[in-house]
Phi, psi and omega in degrees: 000140181239129179275146178218161178245136180213159179199165179252134172233112184055243184256014180240149172256128181246152179190167176210160177278135182305322182289338183230068188292346180279351187244101181263157172216176183215165177207161179282335177226170177297319179296321176297317177300316179301319177299316179293323177294322177297315178299317179298317178300316179301314181297316183289318184283343179254019175057035176277348178245122184285155172054049182283131172273140181233161172253154178205171177250141180240124179276127179234158176081000000 
């Protein structure tokens, strides 16, 4: 399962994957947005997009 953030602006739904906050996509409906997010995840996780920034957790202390 992959977490994502989404919101509506006017007539479009915008969103991004939590692990890749620099890469946004959009859809006409929430379901359309989810399809675009799945495609984006495939591209990002298979290194089809160069120089991808990622988020991670660092254990300290």
